[in-house]
C-alpha positions in Angstrom: -1.3 -4.4 -7.5 -0.3 -3.7 -4.1 -1.7 -6.8 -2.8 0.5 -8.9 -5.5 4.0 -6.9 -4.5 3.0 -7.3 -0.9 2.6 -11.1 -1.3 6.0 -11.1 -3.3 7.7 -9.3 -0.4 7.8 -5.9 -1.0 6.5 -2.6 1.4 3.3 -1.1 -0.5 1.5 2.1 0.1 -2.2 3.1 -0.9 -2.6 6.9 -2.1 -6.7 7.9 -2.9 -9.7 8.4 -1.0 -12.9 6.1 -0.3 -16.0 7.1 1.4 -16.8 6.9 5.2 -18.9 4.5 4.5 -19.4 0.2 5.1 -18.2 -0.1 1.8 -14.9 2.4 2.2 -14.2 1.0 5.6 -14.3 -2.8 3.9 -11.7 -1.9 1.1 -9.2 -0.1 3.6 -9.9 -3.4 6.2 -9.2 -6.1 3.4 -5.8 -3.9 2.3 -4.7 -3.7 5.9 -5.2 -7.3 6.1 -2.8 -7.7 3.3 -0.2 -5.2 5.2 -0.7 -2.8 2.7 0.5 1.2 4.2 -2.6 3.2 4.0 -1.5 5.7 6.2 -2.3 8.1 2.5 -6.1 6.2 2.1 -8.4 9.4 3.0 -11.9 8.8 4.3 -14.6 11.5 2.9 -18.0 12.0 4.5 -19.2 13.5 1.8 -19.1 11.5 -1.2 -19.6 7.8 -1.3 -16.9 5.3 -2.1 -17.0 4.2 -5.7 -18.9 0.7 -6.3 -17.8 -1.5 -9.4 -19.5 -4.5 -10.9 -17.4 -6.9 -13.0 -19.5 -9.7 -14.7 -18.1 -13.1 -16.4 -19.4 -14.4 -19.8 -19.0 -18.1 -20.8 -15.4 -17.4 -21.6 -14.5 -15.7 -18.4 -14.2 -12.4 -19.6 -15.6 -9.4 -17.9 -17.5 -6.5 -18.5 -17.8 -4.0 -15.9 -20.6 -1.6 -14.7 -19.8 1.6 -12.0 -21.2 3.5 -9.4 -19.2 6.7 -9.3 -21.1 10.2 -9.2 -19.5 11.3 -8.3 -17.7 8.7 -6.1 -15.1 9.5 -3.5 -11.8 8.7 -5.6 -12.7 11.4 -7.6 -12.6 13.5 -5.0 -9.0 13.5 -3.6 -7.2 16.8 -3.4 -3.6 17.8 -3.7 -3.4 19.2 -0.4 -4.8 16.0 1.1 -1.8 13.8 -0.3 0.6 12.4 2.2 4.0 13.7 0.2 6.5 11.5 2.6 4.7 8.3 1.6 5.6 9.2 -2.4 9.3 11.0 -1.6 10.0 7.1 0.7 9.1 5.3 -2.0 11.4 3.3 -5.0 8.4 2.9 -7.6 5.3 5.3 -8.0 2.7 3.6 -9.4 -0.3 5.3 -11.2 -3.9 4.2 -13.2 -5.4 6.6 -15.6 -8.8 6.4 -13.8 -7.8 9.3 -11.4 -7.1 11.5 -14.2 -11.3 11.2 -14.9 -11.9 14.1 -12.9 -11.4 16.9 -10.4 -10.1 17.4 -8.6 -8.3 14.2 -8.3 -6.6 14.8 -12.3 -4.6 17.8 -10.7 -3.8 15.7 -7.4 -2.6 13.2 -9.8 -0.4 15.3 -11.8 1.4 17.1 -8.1 2.0 13.5 -6.8 3.9 12.7 -10.2 6.2 15.9 -10.0 6.4 15.1 -6.0 7.6 11.2 -7.2 9.9 12.7 -10.2 11.3 15.1 -7.9 12.2 12.3 -5.2 14.0 10.2 -8.4 11.2 7.4 -7.9 11.0 5.1 -10.8 7.5 5.9 -12.3 5.2 3.3 -13.0 1.7 3.3 -15.7 -0.6 0.8 -16.1 -3.7 3.4 -17.8 -6.4 0.2 -16.5 -8.8 1.9 -19.2 -12.9 1.6 -18.2 -14.9 2.7 -21.2 -18.1 3.4 -18.8 -15.6 6.4 -16.5 -14.6 8.9 -19.1 -17.1 11.2 -21.0 -15.6 10.1 -24.4 -13.1 8.2 -26.2 -11.4 10.8 -27.4 -10.9 12.6 -23.7 -10.0 9.0 -22.7 -7.2 8.9 -24.7 -6.2 12.5 -24.9 -6.2 12.2 -20.9 -4.6 8.8 -21.0 -1.6 10.0 -22.9 -0.7 12.9 -20.9 0.9 11.6 -18.3 3.1 9.0 -20.5 6.4 11.5 -21.4 6.8 11.2 -17.2 6.8 7.3 -17.2 9.6 4.9 -17.1 8.0 1.5 -17.4 4.4 0.8 -18.9 2.3 -2.1 -19.2 -0.9 -2.0 -21.3 -3.2 -4.5 -22.2 -3.5 -5.4 -26.3 -6.6 -3.7 -26.2 -5.3 0.0 -25.0 -2.6 0.1 -27.8 -4.4 2.4 -29.6 -5.9 4.3 -26.8 -2.3 5.5 -25.8 -0.8 5.2 -29.4 -2.8 5.5 -32.2 -1.6 1.8 -33.2 -3.1 -1.2 -32.9 -0.4 -3.6 -33.2 1.3 -4.2 -30.1 4.5 -4.6 -31.6 4.3 -0.6 -32.8 2.5 0.7 -30.3 5.4 -0.6 -27.8 7.7 0.8 -29.8 5.7 4.5 -29.7 6.0 4.2 -25.8 9.7 3.4 -26.0 10.5 6.1 -28.6 8.1 8.9 -26.5 10.7 8.0 -23.7 9.9 5.1 -21.6 12.4 2.7 -20.7 10.2 -0.1 -21.0 7.0 -1.2 -22.4 4.9 -4.4 -22.0 1.8 -5.3 -23.5 -0.1 -8.1 -21.9 -1.8 -10.4 -24.5 -4.1 -12.5 -22.8 -3.5 -16.5 -23.6 -0.5 -15.2 -25.9 1.6 -13.7 -22.5 3.0 -10.8 -23.1 5.2 -8.6 -25.4 8.1 -6.6 -23.9 10.0 -4.0 -25.9 12.9 -1.5 -24.6 15.4 0.4 -26.3 17.6 -2.1 -27.4 15.3 -4.3 -28.6 12.2 -6.8 -27.7 10.8 -10.3 -27.1 7.1 -12.2 -26.5 7.0 -13.8 -23.4 4.5 -17.1 -23.6 2.1 -17.4 -20.3 1.8 -20.6 -18.2 -0.8 -23.3 -18.3 -3.6 -22.1 -16.0 -7.2 -23.4 -15.2 -8.8 -20.1 -15.9 -11.9 -19.6 -13.2 -11.4 -15.5 -13.4 -9.9 -13.2 -14.9 -10.2 -10.2 -13.0 -7.0 -9.0 -11.5 -4.5 -10.5 -14.2 -3.1 -7.3 -15.6 -3.0 -6.3 -11.9 -1.0 -9.6 -10.9 1.1 -9.5 -14.2 2.6 -5.7 -13.4 3.1 -7.1 -9.5 5.5 -9.7 -10.7 6.5 -7.6 -13.5 7.9 -5.0 -10.7 8.6 -7.3 -8.0 11.3 -8.7 -10.3 12.4 -5.0 -11.8 13.0 -4.7 -7.8 14.7 -7.9 -7.3 17.3 -6.6 -10.2 18.0 -3.5 -8.7 18.9 -1.2 -12.2 17.7 1.6 -13.4 15.2 1.5 -16.0 17.4 2.7 -18.3 19.3 -0.2 -18.0 17.3 -2.8 -18.3 18.0 -5.4 -21.0 16.2 -6.9 -23.7 16.4 -10.2 -21.4 16.1 -8.5 -18.1 12.9 -7.4 -19.4 11.5 -10.8 -20.8 12.4 -12.4 -17.2 10.2 -9.8 -15.5 7.6 -10.6 -17.6 7.9 -14.1 -17.2 7.8 -13.3 -13.4 4.5 -11.8 -14.5 2.9 -14.3 -16.1 3.1 -17.0 -13.6 1.8 -14.7 -11.3 -1.1 -13.7 -13.5 -1.1 -17.6 -14.6 -2.0 -18.3 -10.6 -4.4 -15.0 -10.2 -7.1 -16.3 -12.9 -7.5 -19.3 -11.4 -9.3 -18.2 -8.2 -11.9 -16.4 -7.5 -11.5 -12.1 -7.4 -8.8 -9.6 -7.7 -7.6 -9.7 -4.5 -7.9 -12.9 -2.7 -6.1 -14.6 -5.8 -2.8 -12.6 -5.6 -0.2 -15.6 -5.1 2.2 -16.3 -2.7 5.6 -15.8 -3.1 6.4 -19.7 -2.8 3.6 -20.8 -5.3 5.7 -17.8 -7.8 9.0 -19.9 -7.3 7.4 -22.9 -7.4 5.7 -22.1 -11.6 8.6 -20.5 -12.3 11.1 -23.6 -10.7 8.8 -26.0 -12.9 8.7 -24.6 -16.2 
């Protein structure tokens, strides 16, 4: 998602931990080569970099397997977090996978407090991966625990029940907004996206795409959404339905280009390509 934002012209920084191994070095070099600030990325001598394996079926849908027992990402401690990076940010974004294990869970909660104190816009994409949680019940409880702090929330259709108890995207998004978020966006695959604000809602169709690999599609969408939000330069509470729709439309354009190539990071499009899609539709 950070690479998507970088390609769209915004400065980003990553906070986390990898192992002091060839995989961790590879990930760091990949982010640096895409201009993501990695001052907050720590290399751990005592834990191995978490590995994620992605399989694609005949419909180009993904399945995941992980090597994380424990992974370095779960070992990030509060005292290791670079507070200045958070305090200097306009948007602070988290997923839920830093909530699966200690000490990263406590570090995440502490980061949220820092970001709220710094008046960052709070962004959340739960990005549920079943294999990394002890149980569905624990996943749902932990994923919901950070919702009260969030301004902008993105979830997939499959995550609706986990986050709200409602499988219907409209009901789920309404519950998220009722809980305090200014905007909730639900990605619906080929059907595009659905957005809900405090004053209304809208369905946003996707763009035609030659689907090669759906890896990174959700991150591409949210990167595009946040890029459009930052370009508007407005507070989350001031986002109208029409503006949320335009943000989701940008997200859909970025995602449509992402899925037409292999890989998550290499497939993130340039701003000129996104502009072409938006202008020609």
